[in-house]
N, C-alpha and C positions, 0 to 999 in steps of 0.2 A: 712396419709390416708390409711385405711386398704384395702387390696385386696378384691374385691367383686366377684371373679370368681365363687365361690360355689353358691352364691345367684343367679347370672345370669344364671348359668347352671340349677339350680332348676326351675327358671322362664321359661327357654326355654323348659324344659320337660313338665311343666304345660301348656304350649301353644300348645302342640301337640294335634290336634283335635281327639276326640273320646276316650281318655283314661278314664278308669273306676274309677280312683281315682287320687287325687292330691298328688304330691310329697312334702315331707318336708325335711329340712336339718337336718337329723339325721338318726340313725339306725331305721329300722322299729320296731314298738312296738309289743306287744302281740296280738293286734287286727289286722284286715285287714288294711294294710298300705304299703306305698311306700316311701322309704327313699333314700337320696343321701348324701354321706359322703366321706371325704378324706381318702385315704389309704397311708401308708408309702411308701417310695421308690422314692419320687420325687427327681429331680436333676437339677442342673444348667447345661445347655448344650451349653452355649455360652454367648457372651456379645459383646459390642462395645465400642468405645472411648467416647461415650456420657453417659456412665454409665448405659445403658439399659441392662437388663439381660434376656436371653432366658431361660425359665424354662419348664421342662417336669414334669407334675403332674399326679398322679394316683388318680382316684375316683372310687367308686363303687355305683351302683344303686341296691337296693334290694327290692323285693316285698314279703310280707307275707300275704298269703291268703289260704282259704280252697278250692279254685277253681283252679285246675291246668290249666283249659282253660283260665281263666282270667290272671293268672300269665304268661303263655306262650305267649298269644296274646299281653299283655301289654308290656312285655320285648322286643318282636320282633318289635313292633311298635316304641318303644323308640330307639332301635338299628338302625332301618331303618332311622328314623328322624335324629339321631345324626351322622349317617354315610354319610349323604348328603354332597357332596363335596362343595355345595354352602352355607353351614351352616355358620352363623356368630353369635357369642355370644359376643356382645359389652359390655364393662364395663359401668356401670351406673354412676360411680364416677371418671372415667379416670385413674384408678389404673393399668390397663393392656391393652395390645392390643392382641386380639385373633389371633392366627395363625392357629391352626388345632386341630382336635379332632378325635381320632381313637377308635371306640368301638370294643370290642371283641364280640364273639357270646354269647348270654345269655345261662345260664345253671341252671339246678336244683341243688341246694346246699344241701337241706335237706327236709325230710318229717318226722315230729315228730309223736309220738304215739297218738296224739289227732287229726291227720289228717290235720295239717297245713303244707303248702308248703312254702319253701323259695327259690326263684329264684334270681340269681345275674347276673349283667352285669358290667364288668370292662371296664373302659375307660381310655385312656391316652390323656391328653390335653397339648398342647404347647402354652404358652403365653409369652409375652414380658412385663417385668415390669421395672420400674425405680429402680436404685440401692437403696437398703434400704427398698423397699416395702416388706411387709410380705405377702406371698401367703398362701391361705387357703389350705394347702396340704403339 
């Protein structure tokens, strides 16, 4: 069974009330878009005698838009929602147990010559998987 954390994270973002656009599991495209994708640098940070593995995974959320106001507001709303200590992102297929999620502050990454802004928000997730499960990250 494949690890479904990235799918569940994307669903959690799309469940945030009032967002101006829906997130997809991919880099944002050339149009107005919101993407969620894995970053390198994840690591195994522990395990137990039952074969369960604690993993720390890195993800990035990026928004591509011509409106700096939409970009800024959207990313801060996502950061606020994902930073809620009561947040739970359960697996839909039982491939992991959610432990925690730590968002960084959103930031402007780029403004191109055509007036498009790219804001990013990096997050670190800690999940527990069964030995041999492949994590999306």
